[in-house]
Every structure is written in C-alpha cells, then in structure tokens.
Biopython code that builds the backbone (N, CA, C, O; Angstrom):
import numpy as np
from Bio.PDB.StructureBuilder import StructureBuilder

atoms = [
    (1, "UNK", "N", (82.979, -15.696, -76.195)),
    (1, "UNK", "CA", (83.683, -14.314, -76.025)),
    (1, "UNK", "C", (84.743, -14.847, -74.741)),
    (1, "UNK", "O", (84.660, -15.895, -74.099)),
    (2, "UNK", "N", (85.644, -13.865, -74.628)),
    (2, "UNK", "CA", (87.344, -14.458, -73.865)),
    (2, "UNK", "C", (86.783, -13.903, -72.429)),
    (2, "UNK", "O", (85.912, -13.042, -72.301)),
    (3, "UNK", "N", (87.452, -14.565, -71.407)),
    (3, "UNK", "CA", (87.564, -14.089, -70.061)),
    (3, "UNK", "C", (89.569, -13.526, -69.827)),
    (3, "UNK", "O", (90.710, -13.961, -69.982)),
    (4, "UNK", "N", (88.853, -12.378, -69.397)),
    (4, "UNK", "CA", (90.284, -11.619, -68.915)),
    (4, "UNK", "C", (90.725, -11.926, -67.991)),
    (4, "UNK", "O", (90.059, -11.452, -67.071)),
    (5, "UNK", "N", (91.885, -12.743, -67.488)),
    (5, "UNK", "CA", (92.631, -12.590, -66.413)),
    (5, "UNK", "C", (92.717, -11.904, -65.533)),
    (5, "UNK", "O", (92.553, -10.832, -66.116)),
    (6, "UNK", "N", (92.917, -11.538, -64.049)),
    (6, "UNK", "CA", (92.857, -10.042, -63.450)),
    (6, "UNK", "C", (94.645, -10.033, -63.777)),
    (6, "UNK", "O", (95.170, -10.722, -64.652)),
    (7, "UNK", "N", (95.337, -9.148, -62.909)),
    (7, "UNK", "CA", (96.345, -8.478, -62.868)),
    (7, "UNK", "C", (96.861, -8.891, -62.445)),
    (7, "UNK", "O", (96.320, -8.964, -61.341)),
    (8, "UNK", "N", (97.998, -9.518, -62.382)),
    (8, "UNK", "CA", (98.672, -9.943, -60.958)),
    (8, "UNK", "C", (99.361, -9.681, -60.411)),
    (8, "UNK", "O", (100.253, -9.117, -61.044)),
    (9, "UNK", "N", (99.581, -9.788, -59.092)),
    (9, "UNK", "CA", (99.671, -9.139, -57.963)),
    (9, "UNK", "C", (101.307, -8.216, -58.098)),
    (9, "UNK", "O", (102.383, -8.620, -58.539)),
    (10, "UNK", "N", (100.984, -7.072, -57.608)),
    (10, "UNK", "CA", (102.211, -6.342, -57.354)),
    (10, "UNK", "C", (103.289, -6.814, -56.417)),
    (10, "UNK", "O", (102.915, -7.708, -55.658)),
    (11, "UNK", "N", (104.590, -6.409, -56.282)),
    (11, "UNK", "CA", (105.457, -7.271, -56.019)),
    (11, "UNK", "C", (105.339, -5.796, -54.675)),
    (11, "UNK", "O", (104.960, -4.658, -54.954)),
    (12, "UNK", "N", (105.771, -6.263, -53.301)),
    (12, "UNK", "CA", (105.683, -4.970, -51.889)),
    (12, "UNK", "C", (107.169, -3.824, -52.925)),
    (12, "UNK", "O", (108.129, -4.032, -53.667)),
    (13, "UNK", "N", (106.751, -3.150, -52.558)),
    (13, "UNK", "CA", (108.026, -2.236, -52.145)),
    (13, "UNK", "C", (109.012, -2.531, -50.686)),
    (13, "UNK", "O", (108.517, -2.697, -49.571)),
    (14, "UNK", "N", (110.019, -2.544, -50.890)),
    (14, "UNK", "CA", (111.116, -2.579, -49.750)),
    (14, "UNK", "C", (111.118, -1.375, -49.644)),
    (14, "UNK", "O", (111.351, -0.463, -50.438)),
    (15, "UNK", "N", (110.670, -1.443, -47.964)),
    (15, "UNK", "CA", (111.011, -0.384, -47.083)),
    (15, "UNK", "C", (112.561, 0.528, -47.161)),
    (15, "UNK", "O", (113.637, -0.067, -47.215)),
    (16, "UNK", "N", (112.469, 1.816, -47.156)),
    (16, "UNK", "CA", (113.443, 2.297, -46.715)),
    (16, "UNK", "C", (114.593, 1.650, -45.885)),
    (16, "UNK", "O", (114.070, 0.554, -45.683)),
    (17, "UNK", "N", (115.407, 1.607, -45.471)),
    (17, "UNK", "CA", (116.140, 1.636, -43.655)),
    (17, "UNK", "C", (115.979, 2.974, -43.165)),
    (17, "UNK", "O", (115.799, 4.015, -43.797)),
    (18, "UNK", "N", (116.079, 2.757, -41.846)),
    (18, "UNK", "CA", (115.882, 3.918, -40.785)),
    (18, "UNK", "C", (117.082, 4.497, -41.594)),
    (18, "UNK", "O", (116.676, 5.245, -42.483)),
    (19, "UNK", "N", (118.270, 4.392, -41.558)),
    (19, "UNK", "CA", (119.547, 4.892, -41.332)),
    (19, "UNK", "C", (119.756, 5.801, -42.663)),
    (19, "UNK", "O", (120.915, 6.173, -42.846)),
    (20, "UNK", "N", (118.593, 6.288, -43.801)),
    (20, "UNK", "CA", (118.915, 6.061, -44.965)),
    (20, "UNK", "C", (117.913, 8.090, -45.150)),
    (20, "UNK", "O", (116.825, 8.666, -45.168)),
    (21, "UNK", "N", (119.250, 8.249, -45.227)),
    (21, "UNK", "CA", (119.004, 10.936, -44.732)),
    (21, "UNK", "C", (118.351, 10.825, -46.285)),
    (21, "UNK", "O", (118.500, 9.922, -47.107)),
    (22, "UNK", "N", (117.525, 12.148, -46.391)),
    (22, "UNK", "CA", (117.031, 12.539, -47.414)),
    (22, "UNK", "C", (118.537, 12.772, -48.639)),
    (22, "UNK", "O", (118.160, 12.449, -49.765)),
    (23, "UNK", "N", (119.708, 13.129, -48.635)),
    (23, "UNK", "CA", (120.553, 13.238, -49.464)),
    (23, "UNK", "C", (120.550, 11.641, -49.507)),
    (23, "UNK", "O", (119.754, 11.324, -50.390)),
    (24, "UNK", "N", (120.738, 11.258, -49.309)),
    (24, "UNK", "CA", (121.424, 9.102, -49.444)),
    (24, "UNK", "C", (120.150, 8.966, -50.353)),
    (24, "UNK", "O", (120.505, 8.238, -51.280)),
    (25, "UNK", "N", (118.856, 9.314, -50.528)),
    (25, "UNK", "CA", (117.981, 9.057, -51.417)),
    (25, "UNK", "C", (117.799, 10.195, -52.504)),
    (25, "UNK", "O", (117.191, 10.025, -53.562)),
    (26, "UNK", "N", (118.254, 11.087, -52.207)),
    (26, "UNK", "CA", (117.688, 12.119, -53.579)),
    (26, "UNK", "C", (119.499, 12.088, -54.838)),
    (26, "UNK", "O", (120.664, 12.256, -54.478)),
    (27, "UNK", "N", (119.087, 11.881, -55.883)),
    (27, "UNK", "CA", (119.920, 11.973, -56.815)),
    (27, "UNK", "C", (121.137, 13.752, -57.043)),
    (27, "UNK", "O", (122.282, 14.080, -57.354)),
    (28, "UNK", "N", (119.852, 14.331, -56.624)),
    (28, "UNK", "CA", (120.291, 15.753, -56.955)),
    (28, "UNK", "C", (120.934, 16.414, -55.568)),
    (28, "UNK", "O", (120.188, 16.700, -54.631)),
    (29, "UNK", "N", (122.860, 16.712, -55.480)),
    (29, "UNK", "CA", (122.792, 17.203, -53.979)),
    (29, "UNK", "C", (123.324, 18.505, -54.153)),
    (29, "UNK", "O", (124.402, 18.872, -53.687)),
    (30, "UNK", "N", (122.561, 19.187, -54.821)),
    (30, "UNK", "CA", (123.274, 19.929, -55.152)),
    (30, "UNK", "C", (121.934, 21.276, -54.118)),
    (30, "UNK", "O", (120.711, 21.158, -54.196)),
    (31, "UNK", "N", (122.536, 22.204, -53.417)),
    (31, "UNK", "CA", (121.728, 22.626, -52.159)),
    (31, "UNK", "C", (120.788, 23.793, -52.547)),
    (31, "UNK", "O", (121.239, 24.036, -53.666)),
    (32, "UNK", "N", (120.325, 24.198, -52.462)),
    (32, "UNK", "CA", (119.535, 25.695, -52.472)),
    (32, "UNK", "C", (119.653, 26.582, -52.086)),
    (32, "UNK", "O", (119.580, 26.259, -50.901)),
    (33, "UNK", "N", (119.839, 27.883, -52.072)),
    (33, "UNK", "CA", (120.138, 28.533, -50.386)),
    (33, "UNK", "C", (119.499, 30.049, -50.879)),
    (33, "UNK", "O", (119.843, 30.292, -52.036)),
    (34, "UNK", "N", (118.627, 31.151, -50.255)),
    (34, "UNK", "CA", (117.892, 31.788, -51.018)),
    (34, "UNK", "C", (118.336, 32.935, -49.053)),
    (34, "UNK", "O", (118.781, 32.588, -47.959)),
    (35, "UNK", "N", (117.898, 34.170, -49.608)),
    (35, "UNK", "CA", (117.556, 34.924, -49.205)),
    (35, "UNK", "C", (117.175, 36.204, -49.128)),
    (35, "UNK", "O", (117.496, 37.261, -49.671)),
    (36, "UNK", "N", (116.243, 35.768, -48.140)),
    (36, "UNK", "CA", (115.329, 37.395, -48.253)),
    (36, "UNK", "C", (114.930, 38.493, -46.907)),
    (36, "UNK", "O", (114.777, 38.307, -45.699)),
    (37, "UNK", "N", (114.835, 40.007, -48.018)),
    (37, "UNK", "CA", (115.212, 41.044, -47.544)),
    (37, "UNK", "C", (113.664, 41.541, -47.825)),
    (37, "UNK", "O", (112.698, 41.165, -48.488)),
    (38, "UNK", "N", (114.057, 42.763, -46.794)),
    (38, "UNK", "CA", (113.046, 43.720, -47.834)),
    (38, "UNK", "C", (112.703, 44.508, -48.977)),
    (38, "UNK", "O", (113.361, 45.532, -49.164)),
    (39, "UNK", "N", (111.642, 44.163, -49.897)),
    (39, "UNK", "CA", (112.225, 45.255, -50.810)),
    (39, "UNK", "C", (112.756, 46.890, -50.970)),
    (39, "UNK", "O", (112.610, 47.677, -50.035)),
    (40, "UNK", "N", (113.171, 47.156, -51.820)),
    (40, "UNK", "CA", (113.085, 48.904, -51.580)),
    (40, "UNK", "C", (112.482, 49.758, -52.922)),
    (40, "UNK", "O", (111.939, 49.165, -53.855)),
    (41, "UNK", "N", (112.581, 50.625, -52.902)),
    (41, "UNK", "CA", (111.808, 51.212, -54.586)),
    (41, "UNK", "C", (112.937, 51.050, -55.962)),
    (41, "UNK", "O", (112.812, 51.289, -57.163)),
    (42, "UNK", "N", (113.735, 50.680, -55.367)),
    (42, "UNK", "CA", (114.377, 49.748, -56.448)),
    (42, "UNK", "C", (114.277, 49.059, -56.923)),
    (42, "UNK", "O", (114.762, 49.030, -58.054)),
    (43, "UNK", "N", (113.461, 47.828, -56.328)),
    (43, "UNK", "CA", (113.134, 46.724, -56.983)),
    (43, "UNK", "C", (111.972, 46.651, -57.488)),
    (43, "UNK", "O", (111.648, 45.513, -57.828)),
    (44, "UNK", "N", (110.842, 47.875, -57.748)),
    (44, "UNK", "CA", (109.318, 47.957, -58.137)),
    (44, "UNK", "C", (109.497, 47.794, -59.568)),
    (44, "UNK", "O", (108.434, 47.510, -60.118)),
    (45, "UNK", "N", (110.599, 47.890, -60.440)),
    (45, "UNK", "CA", (111.111, 47.019, -61.914)),
    (45, "UNK", "C", (110.205, 45.850, -61.444)),
    (45, "UNK", "O", (109.011, 45.566, -61.536)),
    (46, "UNK", "N", (111.382, 45.274, -60.868)),
    (46, "UNK", "CA", (111.494, 43.592, -60.851)),
    (46, "UNK", "C", (110.080, 42.747, -60.739)),
    (46, "UNK", "O", (109.607, 41.781, -61.338)),
    (47, "UNK", "N", (109.466, 43.965, -59.219)),
    (47, "UNK", "CA", (108.085, 43.728, -58.831)),
    (47, "UNK", "C", (107.224, 43.558, -59.679)),
    (47, "UNK", "O", (106.407, 42.643, -59.784)),
    (48, "UNK", "N", (107.376, 44.352, -60.238)),
    (48, "UNK", "CA", (105.736, 44.665, -61.426)),
    (48, "UNK", "C", (106.051, 43.313, -62.669)),
    (48, "UNK", "O", (105.124, 42.764, -63.264)),
    (49, "UNK", "N", (107.342, 42.996, -62.854)),
    (49, "UNK", "CA", (107.596, 42.027, -63.547)),
    (49, "UNK", "C", (107.765, 40.644, -63.262)),
    (49, "UNK", "O", (108.242, 39.711, -63.909)),
    (50, "UNK", "N", (107.231, 40.748, -62.074)),
    (50, "UNK", "CA", (107.480, 39.165, -61.380)),
    (50, "UNK", "C", (105.391, 39.331, -61.899)),
    (50, "UNK", "O", (104.614, 38.664, -62.582)),
    (51, "UNK", "N", (105.307, 40.548, -61.108)),
    (51, "UNK", "CA", (103.208, 39.845, -60.566)),
    (51, "UNK", "C", (103.289, 40.065, -62.323)),
    (51, "UNK", "O", (102.427, 39.226, -62.582)),
    (52, "UNK", "N", (103.631, 40.495, -63.438)),
    (52, "UNK", "CA", (102.862, 40.337, -64.731)),
    (52, "UNK", "C", (102.932, 39.421, -64.970)),
    (52, "UNK", "O", (101.836, 39.020, -65.361)),
    (53, "UNK", "N", (104.083, 38.266, -65.000)),
    (53, "UNK", "CA", (104.196, 36.896, -65.765)),
    (53, "UNK", "C", (103.767, 36.642, -65.171)),
    (53, "UNK", "O", (102.898, 36.252, -65.951)),
    (54, "UNK", "N", (103.024, 36.158, -63.406)),
    (54, "UNK", "CA", (102.135, 35.459, -63.003)),
    (54, "UNK", "C", (101.003, 35.799, -63.579)),
    (54, "UNK", "O", (100.499, 34.778, -64.048)),
    (55, "UNK", "N", (100.233, 36.896, -63.814)),
    (55, "UNK", "CA", (99.368, 37.346, -64.830)),
    (55, "UNK", "C", (99.262, 36.661, -65.982)),
    (55, "UNK", "O", (98.180, 36.132, -66.233)),
    (56, "UNK", "N", (100.315, 36.541, -66.866)),
    (56, "UNK", "CA", (100.948, 36.031, -67.783)),
    (56, "UNK", "C", (100.313, 34.411, -68.150)),
    (56, "UNK", "O", (99.498, 33.913, -68.926)),
    (57, "UNK", "N", (101.307, 33.942, -66.996)),
    (57, "UNK", "CA", (100.771, 32.442, -66.826)),
    (57, "UNK", "C", (99.526, 31.988, -65.959)),
    (57, "UNK", "O", (99.401, 30.830, -65.559)),
    (58, "UNK", "N", (98.879, 32.706, -65.778)),
    (58, "UNK", "CA", (97.933, 32.688, -65.194)),
    (58, "UNK", "C", (96.239, 32.530, -66.448)),
    (58, "UNK", "O", (95.032, 32.288, -66.473)),
    (59, "UNK", "N", (97.192, 32.821, -67.099)),
    (59, "UNK", "CA", (95.562, 33.724, -68.461)),
    (59, "UNK", "C", (95.210, 34.774, -68.401)),
    (59, "UNK", "O", (94.848, 35.251, -69.477)),
    (60, "UNK", "N", (95.129, 35.636, -67.218)),
    (60, "UNK", "CA", (94.347, 36.653, -66.745)),
    (60, "UNK", "C", (94.513, 38.154, -67.120)),
    (60, "UNK", "O", (93.820, 39.043, -66.626)),
    (61, "UNK", "N", (95.735, 38.403, -68.266)),
    (61, "UNK", "CA", (95.753, 39.947, -68.528)),
    (61, "UNK", "C", (94.916, 41.272, -68.819)),
    (61, "UNK", "O", (95.104, 42.459, -69.088)),
    (62, "UNK", "N", (93.485, 40.022, -68.524)),
    (62, "UNK", "CA", (92.783, 40.998, -69.495)),
    (62, "UNK", "C", (92.466, 42.407, -68.198)),
    (62, "UNK", "O", (92.326, 43.610, -68.418)),
    (63, "UNK", "N", (92.425, 41.327, -66.284)),
    (63, "UNK", "CA", (92.308, 42.024, -65.335)),
    (63, "UNK", "C", (93.632, 42.798, -64.915)),
    (63, "UNK", "O", (93.785, 43.180, -63.755)),
    (64, "UNK", "N", (94.465, 42.987, -65.782)),
    (64, "UNK", "CA", (95.582, 43.561, -65.039)),
    (64, "UNK", "C", (96.088, 44.595, -66.138)),
    (64, "UNK", "O", (96.443, 44.353, -67.291)),
    (65, "UNK", "N", (96.021, 45.864, -65.442)),
    (65, "UNK", "CA", (96.656, 47.010, -65.912)),
    (65, "UNK", "C", (97.664, 47.865, -64.338)),
    (65, "UNK", "O", (97.374, 48.164, -63.180)),
    (66, "UNK", "N", (98.451, 47.926, -64.904)),
    (66, "UNK", "CA", (99.554, 48.742, -63.558)),
    (66, "UNK", "C", (100.599, 49.785, -64.134)),
    (66, "UNK", "O", (100.684, 49.964, -65.349)),
    (67, "UNK", "N", (101.229, 50.328, -63.413)),
    (67, "UNK", "CA", (102.329, 51.226, -63.529)),
    (67, "UNK", "C", (102.553, 50.967, -62.015)),
    (67, "UNK", "O", (102.092, 50.591, -60.937)),
    (68, "UNK", "N", (103.951, 51.606, -62.969)),
    (68, "UNK", "CA", (105.473, 51.234, -61.818)),
    (68, "UNK", "C", (105.204, 52.240, -60.703)),
    (68, "UNK", "O", (105.447, 52.002, -59.520)),
    (69, "UNK", "N", (104.543, 53.691, -61.282)),
    (69, "UNK", "CA", (104.647, 54.617, -59.568)),
    (69, "UNK", "C", (102.614, 54.005, -59.556)),
    (69, "UNK", "O", (101.881, 54.961, -59.809)),
    (70, "UNK", "N", (102.160, 53.219, -59.412)),
    (70, "UNK", "CA", (101.268, 52.640, -58.983)),
    (70, "UNK", "C", (102.325, 51.809, -57.570)),
    (70, "UNK", "O", (103.060, 52.240, -56.683)),
    (71, "UNK", "N", (101.966, 50.742, -57.923)),
    (71, "UNK", "CA", (103.081, 49.498, -57.387)),
    (71, "UNK", "C", (104.271, 50.832, -56.181)),
    (71, "UNK", "O", (104.648, 50.468, -55.067)),
    (72, "UNK", "N", (104.605, 52.139, -56.712)),
    (72, "UNK", "CA", (105.862, 52.526, -55.606)),
    (72, "UNK", "C", (104.744, 53.075, -54.408)),
    (72, "UNK", "O", (105.147, 53.070, -53.245)),
    (73, "UNK", "N", (103.505, 53.494, -54.661)),
    (73, "UNK", "CA", (102.699, 54.224, -54.166)),
    (73, "UNK", "C", (102.000, 53.079, -53.280)),
    (73, "UNK", "O", (101.539, 53.148, -52.141)),
    (74, "UNK", "N", (102.059, 52.220, -54.002)),
    (74, "UNK", "CA", (101.094, 51.297, -53.123)),
    (74, "UNK", "C", (102.640, 50.313, -52.055)),
    (74, "UNK", "O", (102.536, 49.727, -50.977)),
    (75, "UNK", "N", (103.753, 50.482, -52.832)),
    (75, "UNK", "CA", (104.124, 49.177, -51.223)),
    (75, "UNK", "C", (105.363, 50.033, -50.704)),
    (75, "UNK", "O", (106.274, 49.578, -50.013)),
    (76, "UNK", "N", (105.274, 51.050, -51.050)),
    (76, "UNK", "CA", (106.324, 51.762, -50.396)),
    (76, "UNK", "C", (105.756, 53.541, -49.600)),
    (76, "UNK", "O", (106.440, 54.562, -49.525)),
    (77, "UNK", "N", (104.860, 53.404, -49.306)),
    (77, "UNK", "CA", (104.108, 54.516, -48.778)),
    (77, "UNK", "C", (103.781, 54.626, -47.552)),
    (77, "UNK", "O", (102.798, 55.260, -47.169)),
    (78, "UNK", "N", (104.977, 53.707, -46.448)),
    (78, "UNK", "CA", (104.636, 54.101, -45.320)),
    (78, "UNK", "C", (106.982, 53.674, -44.621)),
    (78, "UNK", "O", (108.087, 53.521, -45.142)),
    (79, "UNK", "N", (106.385, 53.701, -43.340)),
    (79, "UNK", "CA", (107.671, 53.662, -42.409)),
    (79, "UNK", "C", (107.367, 51.630, -42.729)),
    (79, "UNK", "O", (106.238, 51.224, -43.002)),
    (80, "UNK", "N", (108.359, 50.842, -42.637)),
    (80, "UNK", "CA", (107.721, 49.349, -42.284)),
    (80, "UNK", "C", (108.262, 49.176, -41.408)),
    (80, "UNK", "O", (108.533, 47.975, -41.413)),
    (81, "UNK", "N", (108.771, 49.771, -40.287)),
    (81, "UNK", "CA", (109.387, 49.617, -38.955)),
    (81, "UNK", "C", (109.549, 50.738, -37.879)),
    (81, "UNK", "O", (110.083, 50.484, -36.799)),
]
sb = StructureBuilder()
sb.init_structure("model")
sb.init_model(0)
sb.init_chain("A")
sb.init_seg("    ")
for serial, (resi, resn, name, xyz) in enumerate(atoms, 1):
    if name == "N":
        sb.init_residue(resn, " ", resi, " ")
    sb.init_atom(name, np.array(xyz, "f"), 0.0, 1.0, " ", f" {name:<3s}", serial, name[0])
structure = sb.get_structure()
C-alpha cells in the first residue's frame, strides 16, 4: 500500500492595503440606485405578478390562488398616513 503525502501548505493571502476602498477592489464600477415609494392601486397587477413569480420560484403554486380584487381589498382598504 502506498503512503499518500499530505498536501503542501497553502500560501498566505496578502492583506489588502488600508487605503483600498470598495470601488478599487470591485471590478464592476456601475452604481445602482433605487427609489422606494408607496404603492398605488395602479401597481396591483405588478405586485400580483411579482408575488406569483416568487411562488413559482419557491414551487408553492399549489398553495397560491388570488385575484387582483383581493390584493386591492387587502392592500388599499385604509389611508396610509
């Protein structure tokens, strides 16, 4: 039976300089901005589609059934502020 030698020790990773920022280490330099606002009744079809896509992704379609009117009644039955 042959004896297997242990793997060679790994070389230590050199530390990053303290002056390095996130943008200097990130090869993708595109910044993404988003604005969050209150939903309106015109957003109900988009909200329903988003939730349906999440349900499909999680494979829970057997538990999900809704119509736009139920979303509208649930989300917009009161004044927000």
